[in-house]
N, C-alpha and C positions, 0 to 999 in steps of 0.2 A: 657713673651710671652702670648698672648691671644689665646684662642681656636678659630679656624676659624668659628665655628658655634655659638659662643656666641653673645648675644645682643650687647656687647661692640664692637666686631669685625664688626657686621653689621652696627652699628652707625658710626664707623670709615670709613668704605667703603662708606657709604652714604655721609658723610662730605667731604671726599676727592673728590668724584665725583661732588658734588654740589658746592664746594667752593675751587678753586685751592689755595687760601691762606692757607688753612689747610694743603695742601701738602707741601707748602713752609715752613710753620712753623714746620712741622714734620721733615723736612730735617735739619733745623738749630736750632731746639728747644732744643737741649741738653744744659745742664748747661754751658758748656765751648765752644760749637761749634762756635758761632759767634766770640767770642774773639780769638779762634785759627785761624779762617779764616783771621781775621784782622791782627793778629801778623805775620802770614805767608806772607800775602800780604806786610807787612811792613819790611820783611827781616829776621824775626826769623823763619827760615825754617828748623832748625835741632831740634831734640828731646830735647837735652840739653838746647838749647836756650828757647824753649817753656816751659820746666819744670821750668826754672828760673823765668819765667814771670807769670805763672799760678799756683795758690796755690792748685792745685788738686793733689790727690795721683797719683803715677805712673800708677797704675792700671786704674784709671779713665781717665787719660790723654791718655793712650794707647787705651782704649775703644773708646773714642770720636774720635781719629784720625782714627781708623779702620772704624768706622761708616761713617765718612766723605769720606773715600776712597770708601767704599761699595756703597755710594750714588752718586758717581761720581763727588765729589767736590774737591777731592785731589788726587794727584799721589804721590807715594812713590818710591824713587830711593835709592837703596843700592849700595854704592861705595865699591868695593873690596879692602879695605885698612886695615891696622892694626893700631889702632882699627877701626872697621867698621864705616863708616860715612853714616848716613841715612838723606836724604833730602826730604822735602815735598814741593810740588808746587800746586798752584791752577790750576784747570782745566778751560777750557773755560766756563763751566757752572758756576763755582764759580766766575770767573772774571766778568761775566754778572751780578752777584749779588752785586758786590762792590758799584755801584752807589746807590743802594737801601740801603745797609748797611751804607753808608755815610749819606744819608738822615735820616735814622733811628737813627743814632748817634746824628745828630743835633737835631732831634725832642726830643730825650731822654734828651739831655743836657738842652733844653729849657722847658721841661715838669715840671710842678709843682705838688707836691703830692696833691691828692684830699682828702679832709677831709672825713673820714668814719663816717657814722652815725650809731648809735646802737639803 
């Protein structure tokens, strides 16, 4: 958490105001967020299914899912069963992101590593 009065916070505020892409990247920029959105879209909408596909710790997986919910990209439904069944679904906001993620996936697949000079 950054202090609201720090230079870092001021820079982040400026970047988000000047460049909406920064806001978009901040929403999906967690290590597993894009992959979680993709898997949920593809039908892995329960915690156990996601845990089987993503090699993140349970704590990290839960944190990323909570952040996606807080940012309005996921909904979480708890079904009153024994054992409890939790399902995640993409919101309209996340569904609007899917064509972009598809293009980003294709771009990434075709991208070639750039030689780094030292």
